[in-house]
C-alpha positions as CSV (number, residue, x, y, z in Angstrom):
1,M,9.7,-36.0,-23.3
2,D,11.0,-36.2,-19.8
3,Q,14.2,-37.8,-21.1
4,V,14.7,-35.0,-23.6
5,R,14.0,-32.5,-20.8
6,N,16.4,-34.1,-18.4
7,S,19.0,-34.2,-21.2
8,E,18.5,-30.4,-21.8
9,C,18.7,-29.8,-18.1
10,G,22.0,-31.7,-17.9
11,M,23.4,-29.7,-20.8
12,E,22.5,-26.4,-19.2
13,V,24.2,-27.4,-16.1
14,Y,27.2,-28.5,-18.0
15,V,27.2,-25.1,-19.8
16,M,26.9,-23.2,-16.5
17,I,29.7,-25.3,-14.9
18,R,32.0,-24.7,-17.9
19,R,31.3,-21.0,-17.9
20,L,32.1,-21.0,-14.1
21,F,35.4,-22.7,-14.6
22,I,36.3,-20.3,-17.5
23,A,35.5,-17.3,-15.3
24,M,37.5,-18.7,-12.4
25,G,40.5,-19.4,-14.7
26,F,40.3,-15.9,-15.9
27,I,40.2,-14.5,-12.4
28,F,43.2,-16.7,-11.4
29,F,45.1,-15.6,-14.5
30,S,44.3,-12.1,-13.8
31,A,45.6,-12.5,-10.2
32,L,48.7,-14.0,-11.4
33,T,49.1,-11.2,-14.0
34,F,48.5,-8.3,-11.6
35,T,50.1,-9.7,-8.3
36,L,53.2,-11.6,-9.3
37,P,56.3,-9.4,-9.8
38,S,57.7,-9.1,-13.3
39,F,61.2,-10.0,-12.4
40,A,62.8,-13.4,-12.7
41,G,63.9,-14.1,-9.1
42,H,63.2,-13.2,-5.7
43,L,65.5,-12.3,-2.8
44,E,66.3,-14.6,0.1
45,P,67.8,-13.9,3.6
46,F,71.2,-15.1,4.4
47,K,71.7,-18.9,5.3
48,E,74.7,-20.9,6.1
49,A,77.0,-21.7,3.1
50,P,77.1,-25.4,2.1
51,V,80.2,-27.5,2.9
52,P,81.1,-30.5,0.7
53,K,81.1,-33.9,2.3
54,E,84.5,-34.6,0.9
55,N,86.1,-31.6,2.8
56,P,84.3,-31.1,6.2
57,Q,85.0,-28.2,8.3
58,T,87.1,-28.6,11.4
59,G,88.7,-25.9,13.6
60,N,92.3,-27.0,13.0
61,K,91.7,-27.2,9.3
62,I,90.2,-23.6,9.3
63,E,93.2,-22.4,11.2
64,L,95.7,-24.1,8.9
65,G,93.9,-22.6,5.9
66,K,94.2,-19.1,7.6
67,Q,97.9,-19.5,8.0
68,L,98.3,-20.5,4.4
69,F,96.1,-17.7,3.2
70,F,98.6,-15.1,4.7
71,D,101.8,-17.0,4.1
72,R,104.0,-15.4,1.3
73,R,105.7,-18.7,0.7
74,L,102.8,-19.6,-1.6
75,S,104.3,-17.2,-4.2
76,G,107.3,-17.7,-6.3
77,D,109.4,-14.9,-5.0
78,G,107.9,-14.9,-1.6
79,T,106.5,-11.3,-1.8
80,M,102.7,-12.2,-2.3
81,S,100.1,-14.1,-0.3
82,C,96.4,-14.7,-1.0
83,A,95.7,-11.7,1.3
84,T,97.7,-9.5,-1.1
85,C,94.9,-9.4,-3.5
86,H,92.1,-10.3,-1.0
87,N,92.9,-8.0,2.0
88,P,90.6,-8.4,4.9
89,E,90.8,-4.6,5.5
90,R,89.3,-3.9,2.1
91,A,86.4,-6.5,2.2
92,F,88.8,-9.2,0.9
93,T,89.5,-7.3,-2.3
94,D,92.6,-5.1,-3.1
95,G,90.7,-1.9,-3.9
96,L,92.4,-1.6,-7.4
97,D,90.9,-1.7,-10.8
98,I,92.8,-4.9,-11.7
99,S,94.6,-7.3,-9.3
100,L,98.1,-6.9,-8.2
101,S,100.6,-9.1,-10.1
102,Y,103.9,-10.9,-10.1
103,P,106.9,-8.4,-10.7
104,T,107.3,-7.3,-14.3
105,T,103.8,-8.5,-15.3
106,R,100.3,-7.0,-15.1
107,N,96.9,-8.8,-14.3
108,W,93.9,-8.1,-16.5
109,R,91.0,-8.5,-14.2
110,N,89.6,-7.1,-11.0
111,S,89.9,-9.0,-7.6
112,P,86.4,-10.2,-6.6
113,T,85.6,-10.2,-2.9
114,L,85.8,-13.5,-1.1
115,I,83.2,-12.6,1.3
116,N,80.3,-15.0,0.9
117,V,82.4,-16.7,-1.8
118,A,81.1,-20.2,-0.6
119,L,77.6,-19.1,-1.8
120,Q,79.0,-18.7,-5.5
121,K,78.2,-21.7,-7.9
122,F,81.0,-20.5,-10.3
123,L,84.4,-18.9,-9.4
124,F,86.5,-16.4,-11.3
125,H,84.9,-13.8,-13.6
126,D,84.7,-16.3,-16.4
127,G,83.5,-19.2,-14.2
128,R,86.1,-21.7,-15.0
129,V,85.8,-23.6,-11.9
130,R,82.9,-24.6,-9.5
131,T,84.6,-25.3,-6.2
132,L,86.9,-23.4,-3.7
133,E,89.2,-26.4,-3.7
134,D,89.8,-26.1,-7.5
135,Q,90.0,-22.4,-7.4
136,A,92.7,-22.3,-4.7
137,L,95.6,-23.4,-6.9
138,F,94.9,-21.3,-10.0
139,P,96.3,-17.9,-8.6
140,M,99.5,-19.9,-7.2
141,M,100.2,-21.4,-10.6
142,S,99.5,-18.1,-12.7
143,A,102.5,-16.7,-14.4
144,F,101.2,-13.2,-13.8
145,E,99.8,-13.7,-10.3
146,M,101.7,-15.7,-7.7
147,N,103.9,-17.5,-10.2
148,Q,104.6,-20.7,-7.9
149,N,105.6,-24.0,-8.9
150,L,103.4,-26.4,-7.0
151,D,106.1,-29.3,-6.8
152,F,108.4,-26.8,-5.2
153,L,105.7,-25.4,-2.9
154,E,105.0,-28.9,-1.5
155,E,108.7,-29.3,-0.7
156,E,109.0,-25.7,0.7
157,L,106.2,-26.2,3.2
158,T,107.5,-29.7,4.0
159,A,110.8,-28.0,5.2
160,V,108.8,-26.2,7.9
161,P,108.2,-28.7,10.8
162,E,105.2,-26.8,12.1
163,Y,103.5,-27.2,8.8
164,V,104.3,-30.9,8.7
165,R,102.8,-31.5,12.1
166,S,99.7,-29.3,11.2
167,F,98.9,-31.3,7.9
168,K,99.5,-34.7,9.8
169,K,97.1,-33.6,12.4
170,V,94.5,-32.2,10.1
171,F,94.7,-34.7,7.2
172,G,96.6,-37.6,8.8
173,G,99.3,-37.3,6.1
174,E,102.0,-35.4,4.3
175,I,101.8,-32.0,2.6
176,T,100.2,-32.1,-0.9
177,R,98.8,-29.5,-3.2
178,K,95.3,-31.2,-2.8
179,R,95.4,-30.7,0.9
180,I,96.8,-27.2,0.6
181,A,93.6,-26.4,-1.5
182,M,91.4,-28.1,0.9
183,A,92.7,-26.1,3.9
184,L,92.5,-22.8,2.0
185,A,88.9,-23.6,1.0
186,S,87.8,-24.4,4.5
187,F,89.1,-21.1,5.8
188,Q,87.4,-19.1,2.9
189,R,84.1,-20.8,3.7
190,T,84.1,-19.0,7.0
191,L,84.2,-15.5,5.3
192,S,80.5,-14.8,5.6
193,S,79.0,-11.3,6.3
194,K,75.8,-12.1,8.4
195,N,73.0,-9.9,9.7
196,A,72.8,-7.5,6.7
197,P,69.8,-5.2,7.0
198,I,68.3,-6.8,3.9
199,D,68.0,-10.1,5.7
200,G,66.0,-8.6,8.6
201,Y,64.0,-6.7,6.1
202,L,63.0,-9.9,4.2
203,R,62.1,-11.6,7.4
204,G,59.5,-8.9,8.0
205,N,61.5,-6.2,10.1
206,K,60.8,-3.2,7.8
207,G,62.2,-0.8,10.4
208,V,65.8,-1.9,9.5
209,L,65.8,0.2,6.3
210,S,65.3,3.9,6.0
211,V,62.4,5.3,3.9
212,R,64.8,6.1,1.1
213,A,66.3,2.6,1.2
214,Q,62.9,1.1,1.1
215,R,62.0,3.0,-2.0
216,G,65.2,1.8,-3.4
217,F,64.3,-1.8,-2.6
218,A,61.0,-1.2,-4.5
219,L,63.0,0.0,-7.5
220,F,65.5,-2.9,-7.2
221,T,62.8,-5.4,-7.3
222,G,60.5,-3.5,-9.7
223,K,61.2,-0.8,-12.2
224,G,65.0,-1.3,-12.0
225,R,64.6,-4.9,-13.0
226,C,67.8,-5.7,-10.9
227,T,66.4,-9.0,-9.6
228,E,66.3,-10.5,-13.1
229,C,70.0,-11.3,-12.6
230,H,70.6,-10.4,-8.8
231,H,68.4,-12.7,-6.7
232,G,68.5,-15.5,-4.2
233,V,70.7,-15.5,-1.0
234,S,73.8,-14.2,-2.8
235,L,72.1,-11.7,-5.1
236,S,73.3,-13.4,-8.2
237,D,71.7,-15.7,-10.8
238,H,75.1,-17.5,-11.2
239,K,74.9,-16.9,-14.9
240,F,77.0,-15.1,-17.5
241,H,76.0,-12.0,-19.4
242,A,77.7,-9.8,-22.1
243,L,76.9,-6.3,-21.0
244,H,79.6,-4.8,-23.1
245,V,81.2,-3.1,-20.2
246,P,83.5,-0.3,-21.7
247,D,87.2,-0.9,-21.8
248,N,89.3,0.4,-18.9
249,P,91.4,3.3,-20.6
250,A,94.2,2.7,-18.1
251,L,94.7,-0.8,-19.5
252,K,93.9,-0.6,-23.2
253,N,97.4,0.0,-24.5
254,D,99.5,-1.4,-21.7
255,P,101.8,-4.2,-23.4
256,R,101.9,-6.1,-20.2
257,V,98.1,-6.4,-20.0
258,I,98.1,-7.3,-23.8
259,A,100.7,-10.0,-23.2
260,T,98.6,-11.4,-20.2
261,A,95.4,-11.4,-22.3
262,R,97.1,-13.2,-25.2
263,F,98.8,-15.7,-22.8
264,V,95.5,-16.7,-21.2
265,A,93.9,-17.0,-24.7
266,K,96.7,-19.2,-25.7
267,V,96.4,-21.4,-22.7
268,Y,92.7,-21.9,-23.5
269,H,93.5,-22.7,-27.2
270,Y,92.0,-19.5,-28.8
271,E,93.5,-19.8,-32.3
272,D,93.9,-16.0,-33.1
273,Y,95.5,-15.2,-29.6
274,R,98.3,-13.1,-31.2
275,N,95.8,-10.6,-32.5
276,L,93.5,-10.5,-29.5
277,N,93.0,-6.9,-28.1
278,E,90.2,-7.4,-25.8
279,D,88.8,-9.7,-23.0
280,P,86.6,-12.5,-24.6
281,G,85.2,-13.4,-21.1
282,R,83.5,-16.8,-20.8
283,Y,84.1,-17.6,-24.4
284,L,87.7,-18.7,-23.7
285,I,86.1,-21.4,-21.5
286,T,83.1,-22.6,-23.5
287,K,84.0,-21.5,-27.0
288,D,80.3,-20.6,-27.6
289,K,79.7,-17.4,-29.4
290,K,76.9,-16.4,-27.0
291,D,79.6,-16.2,-24.3
292,W,81.8,-13.7,-26.1
293,K,82.5,-10.9,-23.6
294,A,80.2,-12.5,-21.0
295,F,81.1,-12.5,-17.3
296,R,79.6,-13.8,-14.2
297,T,77.0,-12.0,-12.4
298,P,78.7,-10.9,-9.2
299,T,77.2,-11.0,-5.7
300,L,75.8,-7.6,-4.6
301,R,76.3,-8.3,-0.9
302,E,78.9,-6.0,0.5
303,V,78.8,-4.1,-2.9
304,S,79.4,-0.7,-1.0
305,R,82.8,-2.0,0.3
306,T,84.2,-3.6,-2.8
307,A,84.9,-0.8,-5.3
308,P,86.1,-0.5,-8.1
309,Y,83.4,-2.5,-10.1
310,M,83.1,-4.8,-13.1
311,Q,85.6,-7.4,-14.3
312,N,88.1,-4.7,-15.4
313,G,87.5,-2.1,-12.5
314,V,86.4,0.6,-14.9
315,F,83.8,2.1,-12.5
316,N,85.0,3.6,-9.3
317,T,81.6,4.5,-7.8
318,L,78.0,2.9,-7.4
319,E,76.8,6.1,-9.2
320,E,78.8,5.1,-12.3
321,V,77.4,1.5,-12.2
322,I,73.9,2.7,-11.7
323,D,74.3,5.2,-14.6
324,F,75.6,2.4,-16.8
325,F,72.6,0.1,-16.2
326,N,70.2,3.0,-16.4
327,K,71.4,3.6,-20.0
328,G,70.9,0.0,-20.9
329,G,74.5,-1.2,-20.5
330,G,77.2,-0.9,-23.2
331,K,76.8,-0.2,-26.8
332,G,75.4,-3.1,-28.9
333,N,74.6,-5.3,-25.8
334,K,71.4,-7.4,-26.0
335,A,71.1,-8.2,-22.4
336,L,69.9,-4.8,-21.0
337,K,67.4,-2.1,-21.8
338,P,67.3,1.5,-20.6
339,L,65.6,1.9,-17.3
340,H,64.7,5.6,-17.5
341,L,65.4,6.2,-13.8
342,G,65.3,9.9,-12.6
343,A,68.0,11.5,-10.4
344,G,65.9,10.8,-7.2
345,E,65.2,7.2,-8.2
346,K,69.0,6.7,-8.7
347,A,69.7,8.0,-5.3
348,D,67.1,5.8,-3.8
349,L,68.6,2.8,-5.5
350,K,72.0,3.8,-4.3
351,A,70.7,4.1,-0.7
352,F,69.4,0.5,-0.9
353,L,72.6,-0.8,-2.1
354,V,74.7,0.8,0.5
355,E,72.4,0.6,3.5
356,A,70.8,-2.8,3.1
357,L,73.5,-5.1,1.7
358,A,76.4,-4.6,4.2
359,G,76.5,-7.1,6.9
360,E,78.7,-7.4,10.0
361,E,82.2,-6.6,9.1
362,V,84.3,-9.9,8.7
363,L,87.2,-9.5,11.0
364,V,90.2,-11.8,10.6
365,K,93.3,-11.4,12.8
366,H,96.5,-11.9,11.1
367,P,97.7,-15.4,12.3
368,A,101.2,-16.2,13.6
369,L,103.0,-18.0,10.8
370,P,105.6,-20.8,11.3
C-alpha cells in the first residue's frame, strides 16, 4: 500500500509540475505577444561604416579619390564629373527627378544620395553590385551617363604628371581602372552624416526630439509599420520590393528615356527589349518574376534633403510619399496595405522624418585638380 501511495504522490507532484510549466509557458508567450513590437526590425544608432581589407583607408587615397570625384576628365566629353549627379550642396544628389545624362541622351532613374552609401549592402536601385569599388566604374562606362572609354581614361590620366605621382604614392604603381575605382570608393566611404537626433534618441536622450517627432517615432515603429522595411543603422532592410510606384508622366513618352530603358534591357539580355515600355527593376538582374518592378529599399537617413523620391523621382515631397504608403502603395502591389493614418498622424510622421533623420551636414570642399 505504501508503494502505491508513494506512486500516487509522485504522479500528483508530476501533474503539478507539468501544470506549472504549462502556466509559465503561457505567461512567457503572453509576454512575448503583448510586449514585443509587431514590426520586423529595430532601429540602431549610427556606427562607423565597414572598410574592406583589400582597400584600406588612407589619407592620401581619400584625397586622390576626392580629386577624381570632381574631375570632369572622367566623362567622355569632359563636361561631367561624379559630382554632377552627386552634388555635395544637394546632399550628394542632383535634386532632379532623374539623373543628368550625356548630351542627346536621357537617364531613366533618380540619383540616390551618396551620404552613408558605405552602409548599403546593394548599390544602384536594382542592386546590380555590392561594393563601392564595383559601382564606381558603371556610370563612367554608361552610354547615357558619362560615356567614357576606360582604356582611354587610363591614358588620359597617365598624361597628367600629378596623377601619375599620386597613384605611385598611394598604390605603388601605375594608373589603372581598378585603382581609380578603389580611390573613388575610399572617398565615398567618408561621406557619413553623424550625430542625427535619432542616434541620440535611440541611446536614451529623449529630449533631442520634439513631442510631435516622438509621436512620429511611435507611428514609424508601430501603426505605420515603417520598420518592416526601414530598420537597422541605415534604416533599410537591403531588400527589393515591388511597390508599383506610379510612372513619372514627365518621362513616359520621351523617346530618349524609352531608348535608354530598351538599351539597358538589351544589355541584360531581356528578350523582348524592343517592346519594353516600363522599368522592370531588379528583374533585369535576376530574371526572377518576383523581382518585376522591384527596387532596393533606400536609406531614410537624410531623407528630408534628398527629394525628389522613388526610383523615378515621381514624388517631390515627403507628403506625397507618406500619402502613397498610407494608401497601401501602387495599384496591384502585394507588398503594402493601407495604413489608415489621419491628417495629424501623417504630420507627426513627417515631423519624425524631417527632424530625427538629418545628421551633421557633410561638407566637402572642392579640391584643387591637377
